[in-house]
Every structure is written in structure tokens, then in C-alpha cells.
C-alpha positions, 0 to 999 in steps of 0.5 A: 296658569299657561297650562290651564288656558290651553285646556280650557281652550281646548275644552271650548274648541270640543264643545264648539266641534259638537255645536257645529256637528250638530247645526242643522240636526233634529235635537231631542226636545226641539219642537220647532215646527211640530204641529198638534193633531189632537186638541186634547178634549175631543176626537175631532179629526179622527174617526174610529167606531165609538163603541171603543174610542172617547177622550179620558184625562186629555188622552185619546182612549181606546178601551175593549172589556169582556163585555164590548170585545172587537173581534177584529183589530180596529183603529182610530183614523186621523181624518184631516190628511195624509202622512208622507215625510215626517216627524211624529212625537206622541206620549202612549201608555197601555194596560194589557194587550197590544197596540201600535201607530199606523203611518202611511196606511191603506183601507178597504172598506168594501173588503175589510169594513170601516175603520181597518186599515193596513200599513207601517205600524210602530208597535206598542205593547203591554208585554216585553216583546214588540214595543218599538219594532216596525211591523207590517199590519196586512203588509208583510209582517214584521219588517225590523225587530227591537234593536234591529237595522233592516233593508226590505228588498223586492222579494218583500222579506226583511234582511237584518244588517246591524245588530244594534241593541239588545232586545231585552235591554232596549225593553228595559227603557220603557215604562210599565203602564205609565207614559212613554214619549215615542217618536217616528221618523219617516224620510223617503223610505227610511224609518226610525223608531224611538221610544224615551229618546232610544232607537228601537228599530230602523228600516230601509224600504227598498222593496219597490212594488210594495212600499208606500211613500203616503198614507194614513195615520191610525192607532190601533186597538187589538182583538184579544184579551181586554186591553186599554191604551191612551195616547196624548200629545200628538205632534206632527212635522212634516220634512222636505220631501228630499228625492221628490217635489210634492205638489199640493192641489187645493180643491174648491167647494161644489160649484156650477153643476154637472161638469163645469168647475169640477174643482175636485175631479179636475185636481184628482185628475190632474195629480193623478196625472203627475203621480203616473207621469214617471217625474220626481213628483209626489201630487197630493189633494185637499178637496172642498176647500182650505185644508183642515191639515194645518200641516198640509203646506209645511213641505209643498214645492208648489200649491195649485188652487183650483176654486172659485174666486172673488170674494170667496177665494179660499186664499183670502183668510190665508194670504199670510200664510201663502206669502211665507210660502212665496217667500221660500220660493214655494210655486203658486198656481191658480186655475180658472176663477181662482185667478180672480181676487179682490183688488187691493191687498189680495190683488197686490199679492196675487200680482207678487206670487204669479205676475197677474189676476182677474180684476173686477170692471177691468178683466172680462168672463165671456165664453168663446172658442179660443184658437191657438197656433203659436206658442212661446219657446218656453218649458211650459209650452214643450209638446203643446200643438196648435188647438182650439178649445170652448171655454169661459176664457177671462182676458184681460188681466191686470199684470205687472207693470210693463209685464216684468218677469211675466211670460204669456203661455197662451195668447189668442184674439178673442171675437169682437162679440165678447167685448159689446157685453154692457159694463160690469164688474166681469162682463165689459168696460171701455178699455175692453171695448177699446181692443178690438181684434187685439190679441189677450194673454189667457194664461202666463207664467211669472218669475219672482225675483227670489226665483219663486215661479207662478201660473195663472190659468184662465180656463177650466170651466168645462171639466171635458176640455182636461181630455184634450192633450195639448190643453191639459199637457200645458197645465201639467208642464206649468205645474211642473215647472213652478215646482222647480223640475225641467219639463220633459223635451215632449212635455209631461206625458199623461194618457188621455182620460176616457169619459168613464175617468172623467165622470169620476169624483165629480160633484153632481150628478148626471143630469137626466137629458146628459148627452153622452153621445156628444161628449164622446164625439168631442173626445173622439175628435180631440184624440184624432187631433182636432 
């Protein structure tokens, strides 16, 4: 009897050991955190040549025929977002030919034409040779054959470091002309392909000149003999980007006109500065309002919204989602009009997330030139030199009681004339008029009790202002800081944008009366240090 008890305890101990070893790891069949990318009924969010793609029997279906061939490989591209670190699961079946699923891929429509991409590809084939391999479409060729673990060096060539399986033996787990479950794992620059639960190939890309950290998702339809491929039940789970901080910009829709409230152009410029800074950041931009990508914020370390605000603020329908981000310590920043939300629940949320907000009938929004001569000793002010700037500087924000956790980083004394406007939701009120000659806080940072960080910046009306090095540096510093990174001693490095660079991505055409020389003179004055 005693021996049976010891055996039972031993078995129980083994079970507990296995359970503990598995804790926190992705288990087969675990669907927590996965989001569907295909509605099973339409190609909404997907873009391809309609001659070849349709939905059939609840599956994305790509097909060529003798009467309708494709002259080159063509793709159905997911246009809703781009992939970085993730697990992708889907079911597929194929009848003839060759296909695959592209990830972190790229396109060049002017050179290649529409619906053509290159990049990493998880191969699918009706034959017995290629299914499960990692192929580089227009991107270095075969990177890991079936049964191989490889490392790609700076010579762009894969080196086999382990042959872990027999290619034909692995092929035997794949069902012909029937549904198979494919899984792609991309974490950092390490990639694993599985079919029906069996690892087919594994690769680490150390080719610093060519490897890609993010890009498009697409399904391939191969040129050649007639074929048909079907894909269904496509689910994506984003993974934390362990070696970098991911910063997600949400740019608002077009707004005020040329060179003002340029949400898309401003976010693109700031993200480019961050990605070229040499810091461990990965910045992405979702344009024209709240992202359609349901996974956009799932692995974010910081969220930056630059948009119109008030009752049309893109965050208003998503307060609970942003609250979940704040609860897990994600940094949150609001730029210019995005600091304004209605009083009540939205305003209270902003107090909790970023420490302050523009409250109508309390805060004001005049245009004026602010002079910044002194800055607090804070990481966000590193490398920021005294400057002055004409902008629509909002002031008299509603801050947390006693400014608890809030540190102003830009403070100036507004001209008395800005306080003399009549009462209104944005223009003036008795409290503002009573504060003539007093300093006002125009940008601030906030540390939440849970360690998360926030940033509010009331400037950002004029797009040209991003060319001022101190103005731009302070905002870049703040974004890096809310993401949880150390700000460099001299601030986040960035190149001063040229007028040509500032003109890119703007929502509105240049007006006929645009005074180009005036803007050039302004930018030159800032470069000199004025």
C-alpha cells in the first residue's frame, strides 16, 4: 500500500513539474489573445486582383485557370495593418501549384506593378518539396528548407546549424487537397513554421542589411499551371517586442487645411525621427483615425494620438480599450487638439492617463508666440534649448488636484491680449482673465501610480514648427520617456527636416498663394538658432 502511495506521489510530482515548465508558454490549441483577420464572408480589409480572388465556402480563394492565368506571382494583401512580432494561425488547402503566406513583406508598385510583394514567405505547395519552408520572395531565395534550422549572416546566405527532421518524413504529416493548420511565429528575427503542430523549419535572420522587423501580410497565387488555394480561419496574436519599445501613432483625419493640423504628416515625420534615432524603438503610424486593425495596440508600449478632439476625439468610442492599456502601464500621449475631450468620464480618464486635459469653458486656445527660457530638470527637457514659437498654444488646462504626479515641461506667460476674448467654450472666462501676467503650462508629463506615464502637448497647430530642433526634440523626448526608455543626455537625436520633407504626406494641396520663401526664411532662422 505504501509503495502505491509513493508511486502516486511520484506521478503527481512529474505532472506538476511539467505544468510548471509549461506555465506562461504558448500551448497547442490555446487561442487566448488571437484575433480574426477574415470575416468568412467578404474580402473586407484585403486587396488583390479581383480576377483571381473571391470568397468560396467561407474561405479566401485564389484561383487561376487556362482561360484566366496570371503572368507573374500575384498576391492578396491585408491592408488593415502591418505585422511585427506575432503568431499567425490559419487553415489552408491547395489544389495544384504553389502558394504561400507572406509576412513582414514590402511592395514597389511603380517597379513591380500592383498586388506584388516581396519578403518572408511560409510556403504552401500541392507537391512534396516546398510546404513549410521559409522562402524569401524577391528577398534572397530559400532561407530555411524543411527540417532545417538556419542562421542568415550578413552575406545574405543561410547556414544550416541543425538538420532536425527528414524532409519527406515531415511531408507525411501534411494532408493532400485537404485542410491543414499552419502556424507562423515571428519573434524578433527568429521565425518558426509549423504545419499540423509539427515544426517544419526554423530560422534566425542576422542579416542586418536586409532583415525586416515589420511589413505586409499577403497570400500568394503562383504563376504557372492552373491552381487553386484556399485559406480560412486566419487569426493573429501580436507578441511583445522584447528588444524594442513599440510606439503606436494614431493620426486623426484631415482637418484644418494646408500645413495646419497635419495629423498624418506630423505623425509620419515624428515616427521617422524615432525610427532613425538609433534608440531601441519601433514606431508605426495608423492614419486617418482610429485603426481598423483590431490588433493595432495589442503589443504597444506607448500610444500617441495627434488628432482633432472635443466630441469628435477618436478615443471617445475606445475609452475602455485605452484604460486597459493604461492599466498595464502603456505610455499615453496627446498632441494639440487631442488634449481636449468632454468634461465628465472622458476628462476624468485623461486626468488618470496623462494628468490633465483641455476643459471647455475653463481652458482657452489662442494663437500667440510663447517664449521658453527655462526648463525643469527632467529627462524630457534634455537637449532642449531656449526657444520661442508661434503656435495655437492652449493654456489653463484642467490638471490633477494639486498637480499630483504632474511635471510641467513647457511654461510661458501669455500676452494679456490672449485673455481678453469673450466668454465661450474655448475663448475665455473670468478665471482666465483674472490670471493676467501669470505663467501657464503648455506641455506636461505625468507619472501614474502604477508606473505608467503620460504626456500632454498643446502645440502642434502649424506643421512647419516641427523643423524647430528644440520644439521637436522635446516632443520626441517625451514620447521615448512615456515608452519607458531612458532619454539620451542630449535628447533624442533627429535630423532637422527640410521643407521638401515637411511637404510630404500632407493632406491638402499647396494653395496658389503659398509664400514658399517666407517658410524657407523661417526654417533657416530656426537652423541658425533664432
